C-alpha positions in Angstrom: 0.0 0.0 0.0 2.8 2.4 0.8 4.4 1.9 -2.6 1.1 2.7 -4.3 0.6 5.7 -2.2 4.1 7.0 -2.8 3.6 6.4 -6.5 0.4 8.4 -6.5 2.0 11.3 -4.6 5.0 11.3 -6.9 2.8 11.2 -10.0 0.7 14.2 -9.0 3.6 16.3 -7.8 5.6 15.5 -11.0 2.6 16.4 -13.2 2.2 19.7 -11.2 5.9 20.6 -11.6 5.6 19.8 -15.3 2.7 22.2 -15.7 4.5 24.9 -13.7 7.6 24.5 -15.9 5.4 24.9 -19.0 4.0 28.1 -17.4 7.4 29.5 -16.9 8.4 28.7 -20.5 5.2 30.3 -21.7 5.8 33.5 -19.7 9.2 33.8 -21.3 8.4 32.7 -24.8 4.9 33.9 -25.7 4.7 37.2 -27.5 2.1 39.4 -25.8 0.2 40.0 -22.5 -2.8 38.0 -23.6 -1.1 34.8 -24.4 1.2 35.1 -21.4 -1.8 35.6 -19.1 -3.4 32.5 -20.6 -0.3 30.5 -19.8 -0.1 31.9 -16.4 -3.8 31.5 -15.5 -4.5 28.1 -17.0 -1.4 26.0 -16.7 -0.2 27.5 -13.4 -3.6 26.7 -11.9 -3.4 23.1 -13.1 0.2 22.8 -11.8 -0.5 24.1 -8.4 -3.7 22.0 -8.2 -1.8 18.9 -9.0 0.9 19.7 -6.4 -1.8 20.3 -3.8 -3.5 17.0 -4.8 -0.2 15.2 -4.3 0.2 16.9 -0.9 -3.3 15.9 0.1 -2.7 12.3 -0.9 0.6 12.3 1.1 -1.1 13.5 4.3 -4.1 11.2 3.8 -2.5 8.0 2.7 1.0 8.2 4.3 0.6 10.4 7.3 -3.0 9.1 8.0 -4.3 12.7 8.4 -7.3 13.8 6.4 -7.1 17.5 5.8 -10.2 19.0 4.1 -8.5 22.5 4.1 -6.3 21.3 1.3 -9.4 20.3 -0.7 -10.9 23.7 0.0 -7.7 25.3 -1.2 -7.8 23.3 -4.4 -11.5 24.3 -5.0 -10.7 28.0 -4.3 -7.8 27.9 -6.7 -9.8 26.1 -9.4 -12.4 28.9 -9.2 -10.3 32.0 -8.7 -7.2 31.3 -10.9 -8.8 31.4 -14.4 -11.4 34.0 -13.4 -8.6 36.4 -12.2 -6.6 35.8 -15.4 -9.7 36.6 -17.5 -10.5 39.8 -15.6 -6.9 41.0 -15.8 -6.7 40.4 -19.6 -10.1 42.0 -20.2 -9.3 45.1 -18.2 -6.0 45.3 -20.1 -7.8 45.1 -23.4 -10.2 47.9 -22.3 -7.3 50.0 -21.1 -5.8 49.8 -24.6 -3.1 47.2 -24.5 -2.7 46.1 -28.1 -2.6 42.4 -29.0 0.3 40.8 -30.9 0.4 41.7 -34.6 0.1 38.1 -35.5 -3.2 37.7 -33.7 -5.7 36.0 -36.0 -9.0 37.0 -34.5 -10.2 39.7 -32.2 -13.6 38.7 -30.9 -13.7 41.3 -28.0 -13.2 44.4 -30.2 -16.6 44.5 -31.8 -18.3 43.8 -28.5 -16.5 46.6 -26.7 -17.3 49.0 -29.6 -21.0 48.0 -29.4 -21.0 48.6 -25.6 -19.4 52.1 -26.1 -22.0 53.0 -28.7 -24.8 51.9 -26.4 -23.4 54.0 -23.5 -23.2 57.1 -25.8 -26.8 56.7 -26.9 -28.2 56.5 -23.3 
């Protein structure tokens, strides 16, 4: 049982570290704020969640201590990480930060223009 528990802990922590390394590479290599924020919010969230799942399994299976606070931390991170990234990128777009010149599609631009026209009409 201990070998299986250790294998499970090592698997989740290794996957989490892999996602965090991908996040670091994405923050260095991606061209603009929007793609970097996507890398930071999505893959970093998955990475930290996997590490926390590994820690939860370690304490539960090896140390025989069930800690629901770690599960609440995972849930909180799952909800707030991507939402925070979305809010930051949307506010950056509204503030005027230009996307990378190689961006294929801008779906938010027409929506922002429509909202500005509606506010001017009222």
